[in-house]
N, C-alpha and C positions, 0 to 999 in steps of 0.2 A: 295450454289450450289456445287455440287460434282466436285472435280478437276479431270481433265483428265491426268493421269500420262504420257501417250505418248506425249500429246501436251506439257506438261511442260518440258519433257526431250528435245524435239525439240527446244523449246525456249531457254533453257539453253545452248544447243550446239551452237545455232545461236548467243547468247550473247557473246561468246568467240571470235567471228569474228568481233564484232563491235568495231571500233577504240575508244580510250579513248576520252571522251568529246562528242561523238556522242550521239544523242537522241535515246533511245531504246523504242519501243512500249511496253505498259503495257501488262501483260499476258491476254489472251483472255479466258473468262469463258463462258461456254455454257448457253444458256437461258433455263429455266425450261420447261418441257413438258407442253403443254396447259392442262387445266382442262378437256376440251372435249376429248382430246386424252387419258388422264389418265382414265377417266370413260369408254371410249370405249374399251380400251385394258385391263383394270384391274378390272372393276366394277363387272364382273361376279364372281370374287373370294370373294366378300364381301357379308355377309349374315346378316339377322336380326334374333334375338333370342328372343322369347317370353317365359316367365317363369310364373308359377303359384305356389303360396304357400298358403296352406290352414291354416288360422289363427283361433285358437280357443280362443275367448275372455276370459281373466282371470283378467282383470283390465282395467286401462286406457291406458296402453301401447299397441301399435300395430306396425307391421312392417312398415318401411318407405322405399318403393321401390325407386329405382333411378328415374324411370319415370313410373308412373302409368297411362296407357292410359285411358282417359275418355271415349273412344269409341272403343270397341273391334271389331267393324264391319267395320273398315276403313272409318270412317266418313259417314256411311250410317244410323246409328242410333245415336240419340243424347245423351241420358243419361240412366244409368241403372234404371230400375223400382224399387222403394223402396220395400223391403220385409224383414220381420223379420227373421233372421237366427241365429242359434247358432254357425255356422261355416262360416267364411268369406274368400272368395278367394281374395288374393292380387296378382295382375298381374303386371308384370314388363317387360320392353323392354331393350334390349342391342344389341350390334353389335358383329360381329366376322368375321373371314376370313377362307377360305378353305385352309387347309395345304396340303392335299393330294387328288388325284382324286378319291380315294375310300371312301371318306366321313369323314375324320378327320377334325374337326373344332376347331380353337383356339379362346378363348374369355377371358373375365375377370372373376376371381373367385368370386369377391364380389357380383355379381348379380346372381350367381348360388348356393351360399352356402346353403341357406335354401329352395331352389326350390324343389318342389315335382313333377314338370313336366316341361320339356323344349321342345320347338318346334323350329326348324330351317327353316327359309323361304329363299329360293334362289331368285336371281334377276329375274329369269324367272317365278316366282310365285309359283313354287312347294314348298311344305313344308313337313317336315319329323319329326317324334318324335325322340328325341335325347337321347342317353345313355351317362351318365357321365362316362368317362374313369378315370378321376382323376382331382384334383385341388390342387393348392398350394397357401394358403392365404398370405404367406410371400412375394412372388413375384407377387401375384394377377394374376396368369395364370391358366386357366382351359382348359381341352381338352375334347371335345365331339366327339361322333361317330354317324353318321346317315347311314342308309342302302341305299346308293346310289353309283353309279359308273359314270365314265365319267364326273366328275365335273371339274371346271376350277380353279386349285390351283393358289394362288398368287406366284409371283416371290420373293424369299427371298434374301434380300441384306445383307450387312455387316455393322452393326451399329457402329463398331469400326472406320470406315473410315469417319464418319460424322464429320463435323467441325462446330463450332459456326458460324452462318450466312448462312449455307446451306439452300436451299429451301426445304420445305417439305409440304405435303398435306395429308388430311384425307378424307376417304369416310365412312360414317356411317349413323345412324338413330337417330339424335338428336330429342328429343320430338316426336319420331315416324315417322319423315319425312325421309323415307328410301332413300338411294342413294344420300344423301346430301354431297356436296364437299366443304371443306374449305382449305385454304392454308395459309402458313406463313413461318417462318424461325426457325431454331434451336437457342434458346436463350442461352442455357447453357447445359453442359454435366456433368454427375456424380453428380447429385443433390441428396443428402441424406435428406429425410424428416423425421421429428420426428413422431414416431409411425408407420413407414413403413419399419421397419427392415433394412436389409443390402442391399436393392435394390438401385442401382445407376441409377436414372431416367434421361431420356432426358427431358429437359425443352424446350417447344416451345411456340409460340404465335398463334398456330393454334386454331381456335375456336372449342372447345369441350364442349358439353352440355349433360345433362342427356339423356341417350339413346345411347350415342356414346361410352360408355365403351366397350372395346374389339375391337374397330374398328382399322383397319391397318393404320399406318403412312407410307407414301410413300416418296421416295427421287426423285431426278430429273430424274432418269432413270425408274421410275415406279416400283422400288423394295421396298418391305416392310422393313423398318428399325426400326419400333417400334410398340408396342401394346399400344394404348391409354388407360390410366388407371384412372387418377385423374385430378381434376381441383382445383385450389386454389380460393376460392370464399367466399364472405361474404353474398351473396344473394341466393346461390344455383345455379346460372347461371354463364356463362363464364365471366371472368373479365380480360382477357388478358394473363393468365398464365395457362398452362396445362402441364401434365407430362405423359410420355410414358415409358413403360418398353423396354429397348433396345432389338431388335429382336434376337440378338445373345443369350441373356439370356433366352428370351421367348421360342425360339425353343429348346434350351437345356432342359428347364423344360418340354416342351411338349414331347420331346423324352424320358425323364425319366418316365413321367406319362404313356406313351404308353407301356413302358417296364414293369413297376411294379405297376402302378396305384396310386403311391404315391411317395413323395420325401423323401428319406432317408437323414437325416442331422446328422452330427456328432457334439457332444457337447463338448466344451472345458472348459466350466465353467468360462467364462470371457466375460466382455463387451468390445467391440472393437469400435474404432473410426477411421475414415478415416484421412489420413495425408494431410496437406496443406503445401505450401511453408513457411508460417509463423511458423507452428509447426516444420517443418524440421530444420529451422534456430534455433529455441529455443532449440531443442534437439541435435544440432550440427551435422546434417547429410545433405549431399548435395542433395540427391535424395528424393523428396517429395512423395515417394510411400511407400506402406506397410500398416500395420494395427497396430494402437496404442492401447495398453491395458490400460483401464481406471478403471476397477474394476475386482477383482478376487473373485470368489465364494469360500468360505471356504470349504475344503474337496473335491473340484472338481478337474478334471484332470489338469488344469493349476496350481492350488495351489500345488498339489502333485508333479508336475514337477519342482517346484521352480521358475515359472514365477512370475514377479513382475509388479506392476502398474508402468507405464512409459516405459515398454519394447516396442520396435517397432519390429514386426515380418516382416522381409524382404524377407524370402524365406520359402517355405514349401516343404519338401522332395526334395530340390535342385531347385525347380521351383520358380521364382520370384513372389512375392505377389504384385500386383498392388494396391489393396485397400482391405478393409475388405469384400466387396461384392465378389470379386474373391477368397478371402481366404475361405469364406463359401462354395463356390462351390468346391474348392480344397479339403477341409475337407470331403465334401460329396462324392467325388470320392474315397477318401482314405478309408472311412468307419470307423466303430468303432471296438474296441477290439484289434487293432494293433498299435504298436508304430509308431509315426511319428517324423521326425527330423525337428526342427525349427531353422532357422538362425535369430538371434536377435541382435538389436543394444541397448546396455544398458550402460548408463553413459559414453558415449564417446568411446565405443569400441565394437567390434563384439564378439559374443559368440554364443553358440548353446545350445539347450535343447531338450530333448526327452519327448514327451507327448503321453499318451495312451488315445485316444478319446473314449467317450461314445456315444451311440446313443440317439439323442434327442427324447423326447416323443412328438408326434404330435397328434392333435385332428382330426379325420377323419370325413368328412361330410357324410351325408346320401345321397347316389346317387338318383337322380330323376329316378323313375322307368319308363320303357317304357310299357304303358298299353298293356295287352294281349287282342287283339280284340275279341278272342273267348270267353273271360270271361265277355264281356260287351254286353248284348243283347240290341236291339233297339239303336245301335250306342251310348250306354252309357247314354241314356235318360230314366228317370223315369217320367211318365206323368199321368195326370188325366184330365178328361173333365172340361173345363172352365165353371163356373157358369154364370147364367144370369146377376148377378150384375157386375161381371168382364167384361163380354161381353159389357154391356151397358157403363161401364166406359171407355173402350177402343174403343168403336164404331165399334165392330166386330160382326160377326154372326158365332158362333161355335168356334172351335179351341181347342187345348190341352195345358193345363198349365204345364210348366216344373217344376217338384218338385226337381229333381236332375239332374246334368249333369256331366259326367265323360268321360275320354278317348278322342276320336275324337271330340265329340260334344263340350266338354269343351275347347279343344284346339282351336276350331274354334270360340270361343267366346260366345257360348250359355250358359245362366246362369239361375239359379233358378228364377222363376218369369216371364220369357219370355213366350209368348204364340205363339205356332206354329199353323198357320191357314191353311197351304196348303203344300203339298209335290209335287214338280213340278207343274203341273196344276190341281192337284186333291185336293179338299177341304177335311179337316179333321174334323170330328165331334166326333170320338171315337178313343180309342187306337187300336181297331180292324181295323179301316181304315188305320192307320199307319202301322200296321203289314201286311196288304194286299199289300201296296205299296212296303214294303221291300221284301216281298216274291217274287216279280216279278223281282228283281234286281240280277245281277251277280256280284261277286267280281270284282272290278275295275270300275264299273259303277258309274256315278255321280248322286247325288240327291240334288235338290235345295229346301231348306226349307224356307217358307215364315214366318218370325219371326216378332212379334210385341213387341216392348218395349217402354213404355212411349208414346203410341199412334203413334210411328214411325215404319213403316214396312220396312223390308229389306230381300232380298233373301240371304241365307247363303248356299254356296255350300259345300257338303260333298262327298268325294269319298269313296265308300264301300271298306274297306280293305280286303285282303285275310284272310281267317279264321274267318271272322265275323260270329257271331252266329245269323243267320237270321231265321225268322219264316218259317215254312214249306210252300211250294207252295200249293195253293188251288186246 
């Protein structure tokens, strides 16, 4: 639980007045906010993110989504109808939170890296196509933008003030169950994981499962202090250990992505390691901070500057280096092509070195495009009349077989192989019937399509977007 500085100051002042030997009351810590109050006050800032990746089979390998929803119609249809396709749509679900009222959304990069389409669903049920502003795989932070205003941004806290044992909670969409709340404590800070770069994670015992990636981690005051990113698991599900990107780092990355669309990192040509108390004692330093050089790239900036394995970088351009994660951000702020001054502890004494950093080469993702409604006739649907055999198999009379689904229709879960039997209350027997229904609608109007999949019917609502290429009115 978060400490109250004012309360602690008062207790310390009162302690000076207590006579020696007198019994002093232990410090009072605030109880955490209830889960109900947390959801009521902060839940509107949490979003669900659906992604689509079109996979072209080329062998036995296929994408493994974090959580592939078995039912894209919200438990109204049971299973996809089998159909032979040369292209397969892989759907995934994640979580995120509203950073600004004008539509900037923060989530995890790993669920958006290969996505060709992203859709953000708000707590009130509204959903918007999302544009990828940028993402950073090293810190696993992504920034999206939706065309919406008046949203409810979360309250950003200060992750540096968290202490081990503090109460924390998460709101997300594990396994597609949106608005799920889990709670626990901070188990450790500054956890560096193998294969996760220089990110110093928060470790918690908050239950995080597939679908929760990108969800906010709240403190006792309902402030976001972390971006839930990883779980340690041997089964694919939660096993008591989860990791979050500290919000101070996540917001800084989001700010950089908003400004430039990517993260510029400076390259030193050295592998770094975080310091510990045991390492500090081994190297003869009292302060267990800084970044320890464990490998030097031949011909790189570090090697050209005379840096050596075993050097401990304690300051960068006069600013103290807390760990190698903060050093990476300091180098990024400094940029490449200009000399930087390093303070170093080497073989029992302090020294300095000047290094000219180079810019690291980064692989940029392909942004998920926002479909242009005007280029997708019939709401992105390509259809044909269903045959008698299919009608008999599904137990229906009439209907249109979906050959392809794109844009709005695909985002709402309509798939090739579905059969649309009605639009609102009107039965559909031909594509002309569908065109006549669309021609009577204005942009912003709603249309409910009765869809049959694997003998299970469900209405799927679609809102006609502005600029939609509609058939001419009769």
